[in-house]
N, C-alpha and C positions, 0 to 999 in steps of 0.2 A: 641513323639509318640501320636497317635490320640488315642481317647476313645469316647464311647458313654455314655451319661448320660439321664436317662428318666427326663422328664420335671416334676417339681414337684413345691411346695411351696417355696421351696430354689433356684431355678433358673428360674422360670416362669417369672418373670418382666427383668431379665437381658436378657432372650431368646427374648422376645417382643420388646426390644430396638435395638436388632441386626437390621440393614440396610444394603441393596447393595448400589451401586452408584448410582446415579441419574438416569444414561442410563441403567442401569438394571432394574430399578423398573417395567417396562413393562413385563418384562421376567419372574416373579416370585411372586407368592401371598405373601402377608405380613403374618409373624409369627402368626400374632394374628388370621387372617383367617384362618389358617393352623390348630391352636389349636382349634379353634371353630369347625372346617371342623371334625378334629378327635373326637371332642365329639359327633358329631350328628353320624358318622361313626366310630363304635367303633373298627372296623378291623384295622384302621390306628394305626401306631406305630410311635409316635413323639420321635424325641432324639435331646440332644443338642450334638455339635461336640465339644469336647475339645482337645486342644493343652496340653499336661501336666495338670495343672489346671485352662487354659486360657479358656475361652468359645469363639471359634471362628465362629460357624457357627451352623446350625441346618439343620434336613432332617426329612422327613416323608417317610412312606412306609406300604404298606400294602398287605394282600392275598385278592385281590378284588372278592366281593361277586358274580359279574357277571360272570366273565368268569375264576375264581378260579386260577388265575395265580398271581405273585408276579408284582407290579408295583411300582417304586421308584417316588412317586409325587412330591416331593420337597427335593432339594438340595440348600443351599444358605450357602455362606460364606460372613461375615461381610466385609464392604468395608476396613475397616483397618486392614484386615489379607489376602487379596487376592493376589495372586501371589507369594506366599509361598509354594504351594504344598499340603495345607491343602485340597482343594477340591478333588483332586484327592486320597490323602491318605485317605479321607473320604468314596469317592464311592468304593474303593477297599475294605477297610472294612467292608463297608456295603453288598457288592456283598458276599464277603466271610459268613457275617451273613446269607444271605438269601439263601446260597446254604447249610446250615446246614440241612433244611430243603430237603430231598432227595425225596420227592413224586414230586417235581417239577424241570423243566429242561430249564426254560426261565424266566427272568427278561424283563418286558417292563419298559418303560419310556417315557415321550413326551416332547417335548419342543417347543418354539417359532421359526418359521423358521429363523427370522433374528439373534437369538442367536447362531453366528459361534463359540464363544469362548465355548460354552457348546458342539455345536456339534462337536469340536474337540477333547474335552475331552472324549466323550463318545464313539468315533470311537476308539481313543487310547486303551481305555479299553476294546474294541471287540464289541460293539454295532453295528447295522447295521438297515439300514432303514426296517420296515416291509411293506411298500406300504401304511399305512393307515396316514388320517391326522383327528384327532379328535378335535372339536371345534377349528380349525385353528393351532394346533400343530402337529408337525411331529412324528410321533410314531416310535420309535427305539426299538429293541429287541437284548438282551443277550442270546444265546443257550448255555448250559452246559450240564454236567452228562452223 
């Protein structure tokens, strides 16, 4: 079962040592960068993704201060744990977590257009393109509620 845990002194170093494959490094910011970004943007929520007690990945989401909507900024599964369903399970759990805020009905995310694996996952989860490209990344949205 997938669980989320906040990043703190007990798992910080483990989280920053998570790595995607070499081919995926251009698709996602490092966890060190993401944690630094969250320090400067306190609306960001950083979570370790655990399968049972094993750290398998990292995610970051926020209620964006500009458009006042939820954005999933990061999702990464360590290279050692990919292709085991953890990414999909983590996304489903994160979507459910965001949906708890019933004052909103859309979740956005963006990704590099060459990241076909991410695109397939997001489309299977109900996301669709919203027509925008921001900083070279395709924007997808999930409408609910």
